[in-house]
C-alpha positions as CSV (number, residue, x, y, z in Angstrom):
1,X,84.5,-43.5,173.9
2,X,82.9,-44.1,170.5
3,X,85.0,-45.5,167.8
4,X,85.9,-42.7,165.6
5,X,85.1,-44.7,162.4
6,X,81.5,-45.4,163.7
7,X,81.1,-41.9,164.8
8,X,82.0,-40.6,161.4
9,X,79.7,-42.8,159.6
10,X,76.9,-41.9,161.8
11,X,77.5,-38.1,161.3
12,X,77.6,-38.5,157.5
13,X,75.3,-41.1,156.7
14,X,73.4,-39.0,153.9
15,X,76.8,-38.5,152.2
16,X,78.1,-41.9,152.4
17,X,77.3,-44.6,149.9
18,X,77.0,-47.5,152.4
19,X,75.6,-50.0,150.1
20,X,78.6,-50.3,147.7
21,X,82.3,-50.5,148.6
22,X,84.0,-47.4,147.5
23,X,87.8,-46.3,147.6
24,X,86.8,-42.6,148.0
25,X,84.6,-43.3,151.1
26,X,87.4,-45.4,152.9
27,X,90.1,-42.6,152.2
28,X,87.6,-39.9,153.4
29,X,86.9,-41.9,156.6
30,X,90.7,-42.4,157.1
31,X,91.5,-39.0,156.5
32,X,88.6,-37.8,159.2
33,X,90.0,-40.3,161.6
34,X,93.6,-39.1,161.4
35,X,92.6,-35.6,161.9
36,X,90.8,-36.4,165.2
37,X,93.3,-38.4,167.3
38,X,93.5,-35.9,170.2
39,X,92.1,-37.9,173.3
40,X,91.6,-37.1,177.1
41,X,93.6,-38.7,179.7
42,X,90.8,-41.2,180.4
43,X,90.7,-42.0,176.8
44,X,94.2,-42.9,176.9
45,X,93.9,-45.0,179.9
46,X,91.2,-47.0,178.4
47,X,92.9,-47.4,175.1
48,X,96.1,-48.9,176.9
49,X,93.7,-51.1,178.8
50,X,92.1,-52.3,175.7
51,X,95.5,-53.0,174.1
52,X,96.6,-55.1,177.1
53,X,93.3,-57.1,177.1
54,X,94.0,-57.6,173.1
55,X,97.5,-58.9,173.8
56,X,96.2,-61.4,176.5
57,X,94.1,-63.0,173.9
58,X,96.1,-63.3,170.9
59,X,99.4,-64.5,172.5
60,X,99.9,-68.1,171.7
61,X,101.7,-69.4,174.9
62,X,102.0,-72.8,173.1
63,X,103.9,-71.8,169.9
64,X,107.5,-72.9,169.5
65,X,110.4,-71.0,168.0
66,X,111.1,-71.1,164.2
67,X,113.6,-73.6,163.1
68,X,115.6,-73.0,159.8
69,X,113.1,-70.6,158.8
70,X,110.1,-72.8,159.0
71,X,107.4,-71.9,161.7
72,X,106.7,-74.7,164.0
73,X,103.1,-74.4,165.5
74,X,100.9,-76.5,167.8
75,X,97.3,-76.7,166.9
76,X,94.4,-76.9,169.7
77,X,92.2,-79.5,168.8
78,X,89.6,-78.3,171.1
79,X,89.0,-74.9,169.3
80,X,85.7,-74.2,167.6
81,X,84.9,-71.7,164.8
82,X,81.6,-69.9,164.6
83,X,82.1,-68.4,161.3
84,X,82.0,-71.2,158.8
85,X,79.8,-74.1,158.4
86,X,81.0,-77.6,159.4
87,X,79.7,-81.0,159.5
88,X,81.2,-81.6,163.0
89,X,78.5,-82.5,165.6
90,X,78.4,-80.2,168.3
91,X,74.9,-80.7,169.7
92,X,75.9,-81.8,173.2
93,X,74.7,-80.4,176.5
94,X,76.3,-77.3,178.0
95,X,77.7,-78.0,181.5
96,X,77.6,-75.3,184.1
97,X,79.8,-76.0,187.2
98,X,79.2,-74.5,190.6
99,X,81.8,-71.6,190.2
100,X,80.4,-68.2,189.0
101,X,80.8,-67.5,185.4
102,X,82.6,-64.3,184.0
103,X,81.6,-62.9,180.7
104,X,84.5,-61.3,179.0
105,X,83.8,-58.4,176.7
106,X,86.3,-58.1,174.0
107,X,87.7,-55.1,171.8
108,X,85.8,-55.0,168.3
109,X,87.5,-57.2,165.6
110,X,89.1,-59.5,168.1
111,X,88.2,-63.3,167.6
112,X,87.6,-64.3,171.2
113,X,85.6,-67.2,170.2
114,X,88.8,-68.8,169.7
115,X,90.0,-68.4,173.4
116,X,89.9,-71.7,175.3
117,X,88.3,-71.2,179.0
118,X,87.6,-74.0,181.4
119,X,84.0,-73.1,182.4
120,X,82.0,-73.6,179.5
121,X,81.9,-77.3,178.4
122,X,80.4,-78.6,175.2
123,X,80.6,-82.5,175.0
124,X,83.7,-82.4,177.5
125,X,85.6,-79.8,175.5
126,X,86.2,-76.3,176.6
127,X,85.0,-73.2,174.5
128,X,84.5,-69.6,175.3
129,X,81.6,-67.5,174.2
130,X,82.0,-63.6,174.3
131,X,79.7,-60.9,173.4
132,X,79.9,-56.9,173.4
133,X,77.1,-54.7,174.6
134,X,73.6,-55.4,176.1
135,X,72.9,-59.2,175.1
136,X,70.1,-61.4,174.8
137,X,70.8,-65.1,174.6
138,X,68.5,-67.7,173.0
139,X,69.6,-71.3,173.2
140,X,67.8,-73.4,170.5
141,X,64.4,-72.6,172.0
142,X,65.0,-74.9,175.0
143,X,66.0,-72.4,177.6
144,X,65.6,-68.4,177.0
145,X,68.0,-66.4,179.4
146,X,68.3,-62.8,179.2
147,X,71.5,-61.0,180.7
148,X,72.6,-57.5,180.6
149,X,76.4,-56.4,180.6
150,X,75.9,-52.9,182.7
151,X,77.9,-49.9,182.3
152,X,79.7,-50.9,179.0
153,X,79.7,-49.2,175.7
154,X,79.2,-52.1,173.0
155,X,81.5,-50.3,170.4
156,X,84.2,-48.6,172.4
157,X,86.6,-51.5,172.7
158,X,86.8,-51.3,176.5
159,X,86.9,-54.2,178.7
160,X,84.6,-55.4,181.5
161,X,82.9,-58.5,183.0
162,X,80.2,-59.8,185.1
163,X,79.0,-62.9,186.6
164,X,76.0,-65.3,186.5
165,X,75.3,-68.4,188.7
166,X,72.9,-70.4,186.2
167,X,73.4,-74.2,186.7
168,X,71.1,-75.5,183.7
169,X,72.1,-77.8,181.0
170,X,70.9,-76.4,177.7
171,X,71.3,-77.6,174.1
172,X,74.0,-75.7,172.4
173,X,73.2,-76.7,168.8
174,X,72.7,-73.2,167.7
175,X,72.9,-69.9,169.3
176,X,72.2,-66.2,168.0
177,X,72.3,-63.0,169.7
178,X,71.9,-59.3,169.0
179,X,73.6,-56.2,170.7
180,X,72.5,-52.8,171.3
181,X,73.9,-49.7,172.9
182,X,73.3,-45.9,173.2
183,X,75.7,-45.3,170.6
184,X,74.3,-47.3,167.7
185,X,72.7,-50.5,167.0
186,X,74.0,-53.6,165.2
187,X,72.9,-57.2,165.0
188,X,75.1,-60.2,164.0
189,X,74.9,-64.1,164.3
190,X,77.1,-66.9,165.3
191,X,76.6,-70.2,163.7
192,X,77.9,-73.5,165.6
193,X,76.4,-76.2,163.5
194,X,75.5,-76.7,159.8
195,X,74.6,-73.2,159.1
196,X,75.4,-70.8,156.3
197,X,78.4,-68.7,156.5
198,X,78.1,-65.1,157.5
199,X,80.8,-62.6,157.0
200,X,81.2,-59.0,158.2
201,X,82.3,-57.6,154.7
202,X,84.4,-54.5,155.0
203,X,82.5,-52.3,152.5
204,X,85.2,-49.6,152.4
205,X,88.5,-51.5,152.1
206,X,88.5,-54.1,149.2
207,X,89.8,-52.7,145.9
208,X,89.1,-54.5,142.5
209,X,91.0,-53.4,139.1
210,X,88.6,-51.1,137.2
211,X,87.5,-52.5,133.8
212,X,85.0,-51.1,131.2
213,X,82.4,-53.4,129.8
214,X,82.7,-54.5,126.0
215,X,81.1,-52.3,123.6
216,X,78.9,-52.9,120.8
217,X,80.9,-53.3,117.6
218,X,80.0,-53.3,113.8
219,X,81.0,-56.1,111.8
220,X,82.1,-53.8,108.9
221,X,84.6,-52.3,111.0
222,X,85.5,-54.9,113.5
223,X,84.7,-58.2,111.8
224,X,86.5,-60.5,114.1
225,X,86.0,-60.8,117.9
226,X,88.9,-62.8,119.5
227,X,89.0,-63.8,122.9
228,X,90.6,-66.7,125.4
229,X,88.4,-68.6,127.6
230,X,87.9,-68.2,131.2
231,X,86.8,-70.9,133.8
232,X,87.5,-69.0,136.9
233,X,84.6,-69.2,139.3
234,X,85.9,-66.8,141.7
235,X,83.8,-64.1,140.5
236,X,80.7,-65.6,141.5
237,X,81.5,-66.9,145.1
238,X,83.0,-63.5,145.8
239,X,79.7,-61.9,144.7
240,X,77.8,-64.5,146.9
241,X,79.9,-63.5,149.9
242,X,78.8,-59.7,149.5
243,X,75.2,-60.4,148.9
244,X,74.8,-63.1,151.6
245,X,76.7,-60.3,153.8
246,X,74.0,-57.9,153.1
247,X,75.9,-55.7,150.7
248,X,75.6,-55.1,147.1
249,X,79.2,-56.0,145.7
250,X,81.6,-53.4,144.1
251,X,80.7,-53.3,140.4
252,X,84.2,-54.1,139.1
253,X,83.9,-57.2,141.4
254,X,81.1,-58.5,139.2
255,X,82.5,-60.3,136.2
256,X,79.7,-61.9,133.9
257,X,81.8,-64.7,132.5
258,X,82.9,-65.9,136.0
259,X,79.4,-65.8,137.0
260,X,78.1,-67.8,133.9
261,X,80.7,-70.2,134.2
262,X,80.4,-71.0,137.8
263,X,77.6,-73.4,136.9
264,X,77.5,-76.7,135.0
265,X,75.3,-77.1,131.9
266,X,73.7,-80.1,130.4
267,X,75.8,-80.1,127.3
268,X,76.8,-82.8,124.7
269,X,79.9,-84.8,125.6
270,X,82.8,-84.8,123.1
271,X,82.8,-87.9,121.0
272,X,85.6,-87.3,118.5
273,X,89.3,-86.6,118.6
274,X,89.1,-83.3,120.1
275,X,88.6,-83.1,124.0
276,X,85.5,-80.8,124.0
277,X,82.4,-80.6,122.1
278,X,80.8,-77.4,120.6
279,X,77.3,-76.2,121.0
280,X,75.7,-73.1,119.7
281,X,72.3,-71.7,120.2
282,X,70.6,-68.3,118.9
283,X,67.3,-67.1,120.4
284,X,65.5,-63.7,121.4
285,X,67.6,-61.5,123.9
286,X,65.5,-61.5,127.1
287,X,66.6,-58.0,128.2
288,X,66.4,-56.1,124.9
289,X,63.5,-56.5,122.4
290,X,64.3,-57.0,118.9
291,X,67.8,-58.1,119.7
292,X,69.1,-61.7,119.5
293,X,71.4,-63.6,121.9
294,X,73.9,-66.1,120.8
295,X,75.3,-68.9,123.2
296,X,78.5,-70.6,122.3
297,X,79.4,-73.5,124.8
298,X,82.3,-75.9,125.2
299,X,82.0,-79.0,127.3
300,X,85.3,-80.6,128.4
301,X,85.9,-84.5,128.4
302,X,85.0,-86.0,131.7
303,X,88.0,-87.9,133.3
304,X,87.7,-90.2,136.5
305,X,90.2,-89.4,139.2
306,X,91.3,-92.9,139.8
307,X,94.6,-94.7,140.2
308,X,95.5,-94.1,136.7
309,X,95.8,-90.2,137.5
310,X,98.9,-89.4,139.4
311,X,99.2,-86.0,141.1
312,X,102.2,-84.2,142.3
313,X,101.0,-81.4,144.3
314,X,102.6,-78.7,146.3
315,X,100.3,-76.7,148.6
316,X,101.6,-73.2,148.8
317,X,100.1,-71.6,152.0
318,X,100.1,-68.3,153.3
319,X,100.7,-68.1,156.8
320,X,101.3,-64.5,157.3
321,X,99.5,-62.4,159.9
322,X,96.7,-61.3,157.6
323,X,95.4,-65.0,157.3
324,X,95.1,-65.0,161.2
325,X,91.1,-64.8,160.8
326,X,88.6,-67.4,161.0
327,X,87.4,-67.4,157.3
328,X,91.3,-67.6,156.2
329,X,93.8,-70.0,157.7
330,X,91.2,-72.2,159.6
331,X,89.0,-72.6,156.4
332,X,92.0,-73.1,154.3
333,X,93.2,-76.1,156.4
334,X,89.6,-77.6,156.3
335,X,89.5,-77.0,152.7
336,X,92.8,-79.0,151.9
337,X,91.5,-81.6,154.4
338,X,88.9,-82.4,151.8
339,X,91.5,-82.5,149.0
340,X,94.0,-84.7,150.7
341,X,91.3,-87.1,151.5
342,X,90.8,-87.9,147.7
343,X,94.5,-88.5,147.2
344,X,95.8,-92.0,146.4
345,X,99.0,-94.0,147.1
346,X,100.5,-92.9,143.6
347,X,99.9,-89.2,144.5
348,X,102.5,-86.8,146.2
349,X,101.8,-83.9,148.4
350,X,104.4,-81.4,149.7
351,X,103.5,-78.2,151.9
352,X,105.4,-75.0,151.5
353,X,104.5,-71.9,153.7
354,X,105.5,-68.2,153.6
355,X,105.1,-65.3,155.9
356,X,108.4,-63.4,156.7
357,X,110.3,-66.1,155.0
358,X,109.4,-69.3,153.0
359,X,109.9,-72.7,154.4
360,X,109.3,-76.4,153.7
361,X,107.0,-77.8,156.0
362,X,106.3,-81.2,154.7
363,X,108.5,-82.8,151.9
364,X,106.7,-84.6,149.0
365,X,104.8,-87.3,150.9
366,X,102.9,-90.2,149.3
367,X,98.8,-89.9,149.6
368,X,99.3,-93.2,151.6
369,X,100.4,-91.1,154.8
370,X,97.3,-89.0,155.2
371,X,97.8,-88.5,158.8
372,X,101.1,-87.2,158.2
373,X,99.7,-84.5,156.0
374,X,96.9,-83.9,158.0
375,X,99.3,-83.1,161.1
376,X,101.5,-80.9,159.0
377,X,98.4,-79.0,158.1
378,X,96.9,-78.6,161.6
379,X,100.2,-77.5,163.1
380,X,100.2,-74.5,161.0
381,X,99.5,-70.9,162.6
382,X,99.6,-67.4,161.1
383,X,101.9,-64.6,161.9
384,X,104.4,-62.2,160.3
385,X,104.7,-60.4,156.9
386,X,104.0,-61.9,153.4
387,X,107.0,-62.7,151.1
388,X,105.1,-64.3,148.4
389,X,107.7,-64.2,145.8
390,X,110.1,-66.3,147.7
391,X,107.2,-68.8,148.5
392,X,106.6,-69.2,144.8
393,X,110.2,-69.7,144.1
394,X,110.6,-72.6,146.5
395,X,107.3,-74.1,145.6
396,X,108.4,-74.7,142.0
397,X,111.6,-76.1,143.2
398,X,109.8,-78.7,145.3
399,X,107.4,-79.4,142.6
400,X,110.0,-79.7,140.1
401,X,112.2,-82.2,142.2
402,X,109.1,-84.5,142.8
403,X,108.0,-84.1,139.2
404,X,105.9,-87.2,138.0
405,X,106.4,-87.8,134.3
406,X,103.1,-87.6,132.4
407,X,101.4,-86.8,135.6
408,X,99.8,-83.7,137.1
409,X,102.2,-81.6,138.5
410,X,100.5,-78.4,140.2
411,X,101.0,-75.9,142.8
412,X,98.0,-74.9,144.7
413,X,98.6,-71.4,146.1
414,X,96.0,-70.6,149.0
415,X,96.2,-66.9,150.1
416,X,94.4,-63.7,150.8
417,X,96.6,-62.0,148.1
418,X,98.2,-59.6,150.5
419,X,102.0,-60.0,149.4
420,X,104.1,-57.1,151.0
421,X,107.9,-58.6,151.2
422,X,110.2,-59.1,148.2
423,X,108.4,-59.6,144.8
424,X,104.9,-58.3,145.5
425,X,104.0,-56.1,142.7
426,X,101.5,-57.4,140.2
427,X,103.8,-57.0,137.2
428,X,106.7,-58.6,139.1
429,X,104.5,-61.6,140.0
430,X,103.4,-62.1,136.7
431,X,106.6,-62.0,135.0
432,X,107.9,-64.7,137.7
433,X,104.9,-67.0,137.0
434,X,105.6,-66.6,133.1
435,X,108.9,-67.9,133.5
436,X,108.0,-70.6,136.0
437,X,105.2,-72.1,133.7
438,X,107.6,-73.0,131.0
439,X,108.7,-76.0,133.2
440,X,105.3,-77.5,132.7
441,X,104.1,-77.0,136.3
442,X,100.7,-75.2,136.6
443,X,99.6,-73.0,139.3
444,X,96.1,-72.8,140.6
445,X,95.1,-70.3,143.0
446,X,92.4,-70.5,146.1
447,X,91.5,-67.2,147.6
448,X,90.3,-66.7,151.0
449,X,89.0,-64.1,153.4
450,X,87.4,-60.7,153.4
451,X,88.4,-57.1,154.0
452,X,91.6,-57.1,152.3
453,X,91.1,-59.6,149.5
454,X,93.5,-59.0,146.5
455,X,91.3,-60.7,143.9
456,X,92.8,-59.1,140.9
457,X,96.4,-60.2,141.8
458,X,95.4,-63.7,142.4
459,X,93.5,-64.0,139.1
460,X,96.4,-62.7,137.2
461,X,98.7,-65.3,138.9
462,X,96.2,-68.3,138.0
463,X,95.7,-67.0,134.1
464,X,99.6,-66.7,133.7
465,X,100.4,-69.9,135.5
466,X,98.0,-72.0,133.4
467,X,95.7,-72.7,136.0
468,X,92.3,-71.4,137.6
469,X,91.4,-69.1,140.3
470,X,88.7,-69.9,142.9
471,X,87.3,-68.1,145.8
472,X,86.7,-70.2,149.0
473,X,84.0,-68.6,151.0
474,X,82.7,-71.6,152.8
475,X,83.4,-75.3,153.4
476,X,80.7,-76.2,150.8
477,X,82.5,-74.1,148.1
478,X,85.8,-76.0,149.1
479,X,83.9,-79.5,148.4
480,X,82.7,-78.0,145.1
481,X,86.1,-77.0,143.8
482,X,88.4,-79.6,145.5
483,X,86.0,-82.7,145.4
484,X,83.0,-82.5,143.2
485,X,85.0,-80.7,140.5
486,X,88.4,-82.0,141.4
487,X,89.3,-83.3,137.8
488,X,88.6,-79.8,136.3
489,X,90.6,-78.2,139.1
490,X,93.5,-80.4,138.8
491,X,93.5,-81.8,135.2
492,X,94.1,-79.7,132.0
493,X,92.7,-81.3,129.0
494,X,93.3,-78.6,126.5
495,X,95.5,-75.3,127.0
496,X,95.6,-71.8,125.3
497,X,92.0,-72.3,124.1
498,X,91.0,-69.2,122.0
499,X,87.9,-68.2,120.2
500,X,87.5,-66.0,117.0
501,X,84.2,-65.2,115.6
502,X,83.4,-63.4,112.3
503,X,79.8,-62.1,112.1
504,X,78.0,-61.8,108.7
505,X,77.2,-58.2,108.1
506,X,74.3,-59.1,106.0
507,X,72.5,-60.4,109.1
508,X,74.4,-58.4,112.0
509,X,74.4,-54.8,112.4
510,X,76.0,-54.9,115.8
511,X,77.4,-57.4,118.3
512,X,78.6,-57.3,121.9
513,X,80.4,-59.9,124.0
514,X,79.2,-60.3,127.5
515,X,82.2,-60.3,129.8
516,X,85.6,-61.7,129.1
517,X,87.1,-58.1,129.1
518,X,90.5,-59.3,130.5
519,X,90.6,-62.0,127.9
520,X,90.2,-60.1,124.7
521,X,92.8,-60.4,122.1
522,X,93.7,-58.8,118.8
523,X,92.8,-60.8,115.7
524,X,96.7,-61.4,115.1
525,X,97.2,-63.0,118.4
526,X,94.8,-65.7,117.4
527,X,97.2,-67.6,115.4
528,X,100.2,-66.8,117.4
529,X,101.0,-69.8,119.5
530,X,103.3,-68.0,121.7
531,X,100.2,-66.0,122.9
532,X,99.0,-67.6,126.3
533,X,95.5,-68.2,126.8
534,X,92.9,-69.8,129.1
535,X,93.2,-73.5,129.9
536,X,90.0,-76.1,129.9
537,X,90.0,-78.5,132.8
538,X,88.4,-82.1,132.7
539,X,84.6,-81.6,132.7
540,X,84.5,-78.0,132.8
541,X,82.0,-76.3,130.6
542,X,82.6,-72.7,129.3
543,X,79.8,-70.5,128.1
544,X,80.1,-67.2,126.1
545,X,77.2,-65.0,125.2
546,X,77.0,-62.4,122.5
547,X,74.2,-59.8,122.3
548,X,73.3,-59.1,118.6
549,X,71.6,-56.1,116.9
550,X,70.1,-57.8,113.6
551,X,70.0,-55.7,110.5
552,X,66.6,-54.2,109.7
553,X,66.8,-54.6,105.8
554,X,69.0,-56.8,103.7
555,X,70.3,-53.7,101.8
556,X,73.8,-52.2,101.2
557,X,75.6,-51.3,104.5
558,X,78.7,-49.0,104.6
559,X,81.4,-48.7,107.4
560,X,81.6,-45.3,109.0
561,X,84.4,-43.1,110.2
562,X,86.8,-44.3,107.6
563,X,88.8,-41.5,105.5
564,X,90.5,-43.8,102.8
565,X,88.2,-46.5,102.3
566,X,84.7,-47.6,102.5
567,X,83.5,-51.3,103.3
568,X,80.4,-52.1,101.6
569,X,78.2,-55.1,101.6
570,X,75.0,-56.2,100.0
571,X,75.4,-60.0,99.9
572,X,77.5,-62.6,101.8
573,X,78.8,-64.4,98.7
574,X,76.0,-67.3,98.7
575,X,76.2,-67.6,102.7
576,X,72.7,-66.1,103.4
577,X,72.0,-68.7,105.8
578,X,75.1,-68.0,108.2
579,X,75.0,-65.3,110.9
580,X,78.5,-66.2,111.9
581,X,81.5,-68.5,111.8
582,X,83.3,-69.4,115.0
583,X,87.2,-70.6,115.0
584,X,88.8,-72.4,118.0
585,X,92.6,-72.9,118.5
586,X,93.8,-75.2,121.3
587,X,96.7,-77.0,122.3
588,X,97.1,-80.5,124.0
589,X,98.3,-80.3,127.6
590,X,101.9,-80.9,126.7
591,X,102.0,-79.4,123.2
592,X,103.3,-76.3,121.7
593,X,101.4,-76.1,118.3
594,X,97.7,-75.3,118.3
595,X,94.9,-77.1,116.4
596,X,92.3,-75.4,114.5
597,X,88.7,-76.1,114.5
598,X,85.6,-74.5,112.8
599,X,82.0,-74.3,113.2
600,X,79.1,-72.4,111.5
601,X,76.2,-70.8,113.4
602,X,72.9,-70.6,111.2
603,X,70.8,-67.5,111.2
604,X,67.8,-69.5,112.6
605,X,66.6,-68.0,116.0
606,X,64.8,-70.6,118.1
607,X,61.5,-69.6,119.9
608,X,61.9,-72.4,122.7
609,X,65.4,-72.0,124.0
610,X,67.0,-74.8,126.0
611,X,67.4,-74.7,129.9
612,X,71.1,-74.1,129.3
613,X,70.4,-70.9,127.4
614,X,67.6,-69.6,129.8
615,X,69.7,-70.2,133.0
616,X,73.1,-68.6,131.4
617,X,71.2,-65.7,130.1
618,X,69.4,-65.3,133.7
619,X,72.9,-65.2,135.5
620,X,74.3,-62.7,133.0
621,X,71.1,-60.6,133.3
622,X,71.4,-60.7,137.1
623,X,75.1,-59.6,136.7
624,X,74.2,-56.7,134.6
625,X,71.7,-55.7,137.1
626,X,73.9,-55.5,140.2
627,X,76.8,-54.0,138.2
628,X,74.2,-51.4,136.9
629,X,75.3,-52.0,133.4
630,X,74.5,-49.4,130.7
631,X,73.5,-52.2,128.6
632,X,71.1,-53.8,130.9
633,X,68.2,-52.5,128.8
634,X,64.9,-53.7,130.2
635,X,66.5,-56.3,132.6
636,X,64.5,-57.0,135.8
637,X,65.1,-59.1,138.8
638,X,61.5,-60.5,138.2
639,X,62.5,-61.7,134.9
640,X,65.8,-63.2,136.2
641,X,63.9,-65.0,138.8
642,X,61.1,-66.4,136.4
643,X,63.8,-67.8,133.7
644,X,66.1,-69.1,136.7
645,X,63.1,-71.2,138.2
646,X,61.9,-72.4,134.8
647,X,65.5,-73.6,134.0
648,X,66.7,-75.1,137.4
649,X,66.5,-78.4,136.2
650,X,67.8,-81.5,138.2
651,X,70.3,-79.2,140.2
652,X,71.8,-82.0,141.9
653,X,74.0,-80.1,144.1
654,X,71.6,-77.0,144.8
655,X,73.9,-74.5,143.0
656,X,71.0,-73.0,140.9
657,X,68.6,-73.0,143.9
658,X,71.1,-71.1,145.8
659,X,71.2,-68.6,143.1
660,X,67.5,-68.0,143.0
661,X,68.0,-67.1,146.7
662,X,70.8,-64.7,146.0
663,X,68.8,-63.0,143.5
664,X,65.8,-62.6,145.8
665,X,68.3,-61.0,148.5
666,X,70.0,-58.7,145.9
667,X,66.6,-57.5,144.7
668,X,65.9,-56.3,148.3
669,X,69.3,-54.7,148.7
670,X,69.2,-52.8,145.4
671,X,65.6,-51.6,146.5
672,X,67.1,-50.5,149.9
673,X,70.2,-48.9,147.9
674,X,67.9,-47.0,145.6
675,X,65.6,-45.8,148.3
676,X,68.4,-44.3,150.4
677,X,70.0,-42.9,147.3
678,X,66.9,-41.1,146.3
679,X,66.7,-39.4,149.6
C-alpha cells in the first residue's frame, strides 16, 4: 500500500519542481490525493491498524487533567531527542539483556524515538530506536550489524516487528541508517551526540509572503530613498535550514537584509552622545562591471548584561498540538534554559502558555529560583488548538503587573506561528500588538519548526512590537541569540531608527537598495514621529547596501516621464565631491521625539575595500543567486566563495566559516536544480 503522495510524486517527477517549495505543487498533489481515496478492504484494515499503532505511541498516560485552564504536564527525563544537537554526553555502552528484542516499525511522520522502552539501555536510561524498511545499522565503527525487516513496505505506514538476540555491548555515540524499499529509495540520518541538525523540510507546504525586489531609481525622479532598519536574523537561519536539509529555499524566504545583518562586523564603537556609530564605504560592485556599491553601517553601543540591568521577562509559549515535534517544543525548552541560566536575582521571569486557551503556568519569579523556572518549563507538553490572541493579551497583563521601572520589560513569544483560534489573522494580530506596544512593553519573537512555519506573521508581530524576530533551528542558534547576543536581543538602545538618502544626480544615474522591501517608507514618513520603525539593540550592527549606476559624463541630465515639468541638472551647487547625504532619525528607548543626524558620503571609491565590505557584499551576492534575482548580473558562487574566504577574519564563533559551507552546498543544489530543469 504505497503512500498516495509519494506515488504521485514518483509518477510526475518531470512536471514537479521538487527543488523549490511551491504552493501550486502542493495544491496539485493534494487535489490528486483527494480524488483517489478509494481503497480495497485490505487497505482499510491496514489503515485502521496503522491508526491504532499511532494512537498507542502518542497517548501520554502520565499527563494530568487541566486545572483552571492551565495544562499540567509531566516531563520524562529519560527521553532523548535525535533531531537536534546537544552537549549532553550519551556515549555510554548499550546493554542488551537476555530477552529477545523486538523492532517496532512506525507509520511515517511518527516520532517513535520519543517512546520509552525497557530493553535498550544507554547509561542506565531506557530509549527506543525504531526504523522503517530494510535497515543497515552502523554503530560508531565498533560493531557492524546488518538486519533486514522482511515483508514490510518502508513507506506504507503499516506495522510489523521482528526479533534479534544479539548480546553485545557497543558504543552508541553515533548511529546512522539508510532505508530502501521496492517502492522507492530514501536516506536519512539520526544524530545522538554533538552533531549538526538535520530536518526533513516539507518542500510543498510552507508559504511566504510574496515581495518584489527594489527597482533601480533615478535621483531626478526619486531623489530620496527612505527606509527603517531591520535587525531580524530569522531570514538567514531559515535559509540555512533549507540548504542543510538539501533543498533550495523558497525565493520569497530569501531576504537580503536579514542575511547580511545576521553577522557581526568589525565597526567603530560609538564615542559621542549618540548610541550608535555610522560608517560608510564606496567601492566597485563585485557582480556588475562599471557599477558602484555603497555600504552604510551602524554599530550599536555595547552594554554588558550585569547586575545593573534588570529584566522583567514573560515567556509566552505556544504549547498547541502543532508544537509537538522535536524541533519545536523540545528545542524551545532547551533554548529558554540557556536564557534562564543567564538571569540574575534582580531579574523576573513569568511563563504564560496558550493552546486551546491561555493560562499562567509560572507567576513572575526571581531569577534566583532557577530550579523552579526550569521545572515549569520541563513540565510543558503540547496539545490542542492555538489561541494566540488570548495568550498575547494575558502575557501583556502579566508583564505590566510585574513592570520594572527603568528596566527591560519584554515578552518573548516562542511559536511556529500557527494561530487558529480567536484573534488569528495577520491584520488583527498586528493591530493588537500596535495597541499593546504603547504600554512600553516590547515583544520579541522566536520561531521554531518546519513544514508549517508562519514566518511572515511572526516577523510582523516583532516589527510592530518594538522587538526582533529570530528563527531557532538548532541549539547553537539559540545560544547565539539568547546568550552571545543577549544584550541586542533584550535591550533596546535606540527605537524607530530611520534612514533617508539623497543622491547627487551629477554622479548618480540610478541607484537600488538591496533588501529592506518591507521596511520602505515615503519621504514624508521620515519626519513623522508617529511612524513606527525598526529598533536597534545593544551591540547590534546594521548594514545597508546600495548598488549605484554612475553617470557617464558630467553633463546635463533631464528627468523623463514628466508632463508638466522637467527636472534638469548640470551642477550640484558646488558639492561636486559628494555622492550622497544620509540622514538618520532615532528616538531614545523611552522617548517620543526623534533626533536627527546627518553624514555625507564622498565620491571617492576605494580600490581595496574592507573585510566588512567584502563579506557583506558576498552574503548579498549569494542571496541574489539563490533567489535568482534579475539583478544578479555576473554573480557566481565561486566569486562569493573567494570574497567570503578572503574576508572571514577572526570568526570567533565560526559563523562565517559556516556560511562558506552553506555556499558550497547551495552551489551543488543549484547545479542539480538546473540540470533537472533542463531535462
